[in-house]
LOSE-220435 format. One record per residue (C-alpha): y negated, z, x negated; residue in one letter; residue number from 1. Coordinates in Angstrom, 1 decimal, padded with zeros to 4 digits, m for minus. Layout:
<rs>
((Y; Z; X); "a"; NUM)
...
</rs>
This chain:
<rs>
((m075.6; 088.3; 065.2); "m"; 1)
((m074.7; 088.8; 069.2); "l"; 2)
((m076.9; 089.8; 071.4); "e"; 3)
((m075.6; 090.8; 075.6); "i"; 4)
((m078.7; 091.6; 077.7); "t"; 5)
((m079.2; 093.0; 081.1); "f"; 6)
((m079.3; 089.9; 082.2); "g"; 7)
((m076.0; 088.3; 081.1); "s"; 8)
((m074.0; 091.5; 083.2); "a"; 9)
((m076.0; 091.3; 086.1); "a"; 10)
((m074.9; 087.5; 086.2); "f"; 11)
((m071.9; 088.0; 086.0); "i"; 12)
((m072.1; 090.3; 088.2); "c"; 13)
((m074.0; 087.6; 091.2); "l"; 14)
((m071.7; 085.4; 090.5); "s"; 15)
((m068.5; 087.5; 091.2); "a"; 16)
((m070.2; 088.3; 093.8); "l"; 17)
((m070.5; 084.2; 095.2); "l"; 18)
((m067.9; 083.0; 094.1); "w"; 19)
((m064.3; 083.9; 094.2); "t"; 20)
((m062.4; 085.5; 091.2); "a"; 21)
((m060.7; 081.8; 090.7); "r"; 22)
((m064.2; 080.0; 090.8); "g"; 23)
((m065.9; 082.1; 088.5); "l"; 24)
((m063.0; 081.4; 085.9); "t"; 25)
((m063.4; 078.2; 086.6); "y"; 26)
((m067.6; 078.3; 086.2); "f"; 27)
((m067.0; 080.7; 083.1); "l"; 28)
((m064.7; 078.6; 081.6); "s"; 29)
((m066.5; 075.6; 081.8); "a"; 30)
((m069.3; 077.5; 080.6); "l"; 31)
((m067.0; 078.6; 077.2); "a"; 32)
((m066.7; 074.9; 077.0); "l"; 33)
((m069.7; 073.8; 077.0); "h"; 34)
((m070.3; 076.0; 074.2); "e"; 35)
((m067.8; 075.0; 072.5); "l"; 36)
((m068.9; 071.6; 072.6); "g"; 37)
((m072.1; 072.7; 071.0); "h"; 38)
((m070.9; 074.7; 068.2); "l"; 39)
((m068.1; 071.7; 067.3); "a"; 40)
((m071.9; 069.6; 066.5); "v"; 41)
((m073.2; 071.7; 064.6); "l"; 42)
((m070.0; 072.4; 063.2); "a"; 43)
((m070.0; 068.7; 062.4); "v"; 44)
((m073.9; 068.2; 061.3); "c"; 45)
((m073.2; 071.3; 058.9); "r"; 46)
((m075.8; 073.5; 060.7); "a"; 47)
((m075.0; 077.4; 060.3); "p"; 48)
((m075.5; 079.9; 063.9); "v"; 49)
((m077.1; 083.1; 063.2); "r"; 50)
((m076.7; 083.9; 066.3); "g"; 51)
((m075.6; 084.1; 069.7); "v"; 52)
((m077.9; 085.6; 073.2); "r"; 53)
((m075.4; 085.5; 075.9); "l"; 54)
((m078.4; 086.1; 079.0); "g"; 55)
((m078.9; 085.7; 082.6); "f"; 56)
((m076.9; 082.1; 083.7); "g"; 57)
((m077.4; 081.1; 079.7); "d"; 58)
((m076.1; 080.9; 076.7); "i"; 59)
((m078.5; 080.5; 073.6); "e"; 60)
((m077.1; 079.5; 070.3); "l"; 61)
((m079.2; 080.2; 067.4); "r"; 62)
((m079.4; 077.8; 064.5); "t"; 63)
((m081.6; 077.0; 061.8); "g"; 64)
((m084.3; 074.5; 061.9); "g"; 65)
((m082.7; 071.0; 063.1); "l"; 66)
((m083.7; 067.0; 062.5); "p"; 67)
((m084.8; 065.8; 065.6); "c"; 68)
((m082.1; 063.5; 065.8); "g"; 69)
((m079.2; 066.4; 064.6); "t"; 70)
((m080.9; 068.5; 068.1); "e"; 71)
((m080.8; 065.5; 069.9); "l"; 72)
((m077.8; 065.0; 069.3); "l"; 73)
((m076.2; 068.7; 068.9); "c"; 74)
((m078.2; 069.1; 072.7); "a"; 75)
((m075.8; 066.1; 074.1); "w"; 76)
((m072.9; 067.8; 072.9); "a"; 77)
((m072.2; 070.5; 076.0); "g"; 78)
((m072.6; 068.2; 079.3); "p"; 79)
((m070.7; 065.7; 077.3); "a"; 80)
((m067.4; 068.3; 076.9); "m"; 81)
((m068.5; 068.7; 080.4); "n"; 82)
((m068.2; 065.0; 081.8); "l"; 83)
((m065.3; 064.4; 079.8); "l"; 84)
((m063.2; 068.2; 081.2); "l"; 85)
((m064.6; 066.7; 084.1); "w"; 86)
((m063.2; 062.7; 083.8); "l"; 87)
((m059.6; 064.7; 082.4); "l"; 88)
((m059.1; 067.6; 085.3); "h"; 89)
((m059.5; 065.5; 088.3); "q"; 90)
((m056.0; 064.7; 089.0); "d"; 91)
((m055.4; 067.8; 087.3); "v"; 92)
((m057.3; 070.2; 089.0); "c"; 93)
((m060.0; 069.2; 091.2); "a"; 94)
((m061.8; 072.8; 091.7); "p"; 95)
((m062.5; 072.5; 087.4); "f"; 96)
((m063.7; 069.1; 087.4); "a"; 97)
((m065.7; 070.3; 090.1); "a"; 98)
((m067.3; 072.7; 088.1); "v"; 99)
((m067.8; 070.8; 084.9); "n"; 100)
((m069.3; 067.6; 087.0); "l"; 101)
((m072.2; 070.0; 088.3); "l"; 102)
((m072.6; 072.2; 084.9); "l"; 103)
((m072.9; 069.2; 082.8); "g"; 104)
((m075.0; 067.2; 085.5); "a"; 105)
((m077.2; 070.6; 085.5); "y"; 106)
((m077.8; 070.6; 082.1); "n"; 107)
((m078.5; 067.0; 081.5); "l"; 108)
((m081.7; 067.3; 083.8); "l"; 109)
((m085.4; 066.8; 082.3); "p"; 110)
((m086.3; 070.3; 082.0); "v"; 111)
((m086.8; 072.8; 079.0); "l"; 112)
((m085.2; 074.7; 077.9); "p"; 113)
((m081.3; 073.3; 079.9); "l"; 114)
((m080.4; 070.7; 077.2); "d"; 115)
((m081.1; 067.1; 079.1); "g"; 116)
((m085.1; 068.7; 078.1); "g"; 117)
((m084.2; 068.9; 075.2); "r"; 118)
((m083.0; 065.7; 074.8); "m"; 119)
((m085.6; 064.6; 076.3); "w"; 120)
((m088.1; 066.4; 074.1); "l"; 121)
((m085.9; 065.7; 070.5); "a"; 122)
((m086.3; 061.6; 071.6); "a"; 123)
((m090.5; 062.4; 072.0); "l"; 124)
((m090.4; 063.9; 068.9); "r"; 125)
((m088.8; 061.1; 067.0); "l"; 126)
((m091.3; 059.2; 068.2); "l"; 127)
((m094.0; 060.8; 069.0); "l"; 128)
((m096.7; 064.1; 067.0); "a"; 129)
((m095.1; 067.5; 068.1); "e"; 130)
((m098.1; 068.4; 070.5); "r"; 131)
((m098.2; 065.2; 072.4); "t"; 132)
((m093.7; 064.7; 072.8); "a"; 133)
((m094.5; 068.6; 073.8); "a"; 134)
((m096.8; 067.6; 076.0); "r"; 135)
((m095.4; 065.2; 077.7); "i"; 136)
((m092.5; 067.3; 078.1); "s"; 137)
((m093.7; 069.8; 079.7); "t"; 138)
((m095.9; 067.8; 081.8); "l"; 139)
((m092.9; 065.9; 083.2); "s"; 140)
((m090.4; 069.0; 083.6); "g"; 141)
((m093.1; 070.5; 086.1); "m"; 142)
((m093.2; 066.8; 087.9); "a"; 143)
((m089.3; 067.3; 088.1); "f"; 144)
((m089.2; 070.5; 089.0); "a"; 145)
((m091.8; 069.9; 091.9); "a"; 146)
((m090.3; 066.5; 092.6); "a"; 147)
((m087.0; 069.1; 093.1); "m"; 148)
((m088.1; 071.3; 095.6); "l"; 149)
((m090.2; 068.9; 097.8); "i"; 150)
((m086.6; 066.8; 098.1); "l"; 151)
((m084.6; 070.9; 098.8); "a"; 152)
((m087.1; 071.7; 100.8); "i"; 153)
((m086.9; 068.5; 102.8); "s"; 154)
((m083.5; 068.5; 103.3); "v"; 155)
((m083.3; 072.4; 104.1); "r"; 156)
((m082.5; 070.9; 107.7); "r"; 157)
((m079.5; 069.3; 107.1); "e"; 158)
((m078.1; 071.6; 104.1); "f"; 159)
((m079.9; 075.0; 104.4); "g"; 160)
((m082.1; 076.6; 101.9); "w"; 161)
((m079.2; 076.9; 099.3); "t"; 162)
((m080.5; 073.5; 097.7); "p"; 163)
((m084.1; 075.0; 098.3); "t"; 164)
((m083.4; 078.2; 095.9); "l"; 165)
((m082.0; 075.9; 093.5); "l"; 166)
((m084.9; 074.2; 092.7); "a"; 167)
((m087.2; 077.4; 093.0); "a"; 168)
((m084.8; 078.7; 090.4); "g"; 169)
((m084.9; 075.4; 088.1); "l"; 170)
((m089.0; 075.5; 088.5); "g"; 171)
((m088.7; 079.3; 087.7); "l"; 172)
((m086.7; 079.1; 084.2); "r"; 173)
((m089.2; 075.9; 083.6); "l"; 174)
((m092.0; 078.3; 084.0); "a"; 175)
((m090.2; 081.2; 082.0); "a"; 176)
((m089.1; 078.3; 079.5); "a"; 177)
((m090.4; 078.9; 076.0); "k"; 178)
((m091.5; 075.6; 074.3); "n"; 179)
((m092.0; 076.5; 070.8); "s"; 180)
((m088.8; 077.3; 070.5); "n"; 181)
((m087.3; 074.2; 071.5); "c"; 182)
((m089.1; 071.3; 068.9); "f"; 183)
((m087.5; 070.0; 066.4); "c"; 184)
((m087.0; 072.2; 063.3); "g"; 185)
((m087.2; 075.6; 065.1); "r"; 186)
((m083.7; 076.3; 065.5); "g"; 187)
((m082.5; 077.0; 069.5); "t"; 188)
((m079.1; 075.6; 070.6); "v"; 189)
((m078.8; 076.2; 074.4); "q"; 190)
</rs>
């Protein structure tokens, strides 16, 4: 089932205002290939995808419950695809390579619901009880987001407000994350 939210249309419109047509094409292509990385590993792991939700700057692949090791591997697949595309396109199309590097690096941040946060939580769940893993993941994500905001504010004079706004957006995304959807066995891939 495909669910297209109002947020996805708003995100595309906002992106179209901020980016050139070519930049938007590079970004949407990198995002689609990122999700194909997830889908490829889900297919290899024989994990069915029950639905796709397009949100404000994110795509959620709804799956059945996944074991923590599979969750870890599937979460890694999207950023890995972006990093591979970055390597392959550096000399061919530098702007597309840069978009892939930024998208892959952003998704590796250890903040839920990003792939890095899901990988961190899955790794913790392999070692700890669910409740303990969730607490550590939430606290470390909040600490990371706070550190990013402090860093962004400290470089505001040199780089303007953009890093601060991006860090604040990361903090808002963390605050809006539903950790219950990110536990191993519960079935959501971003």
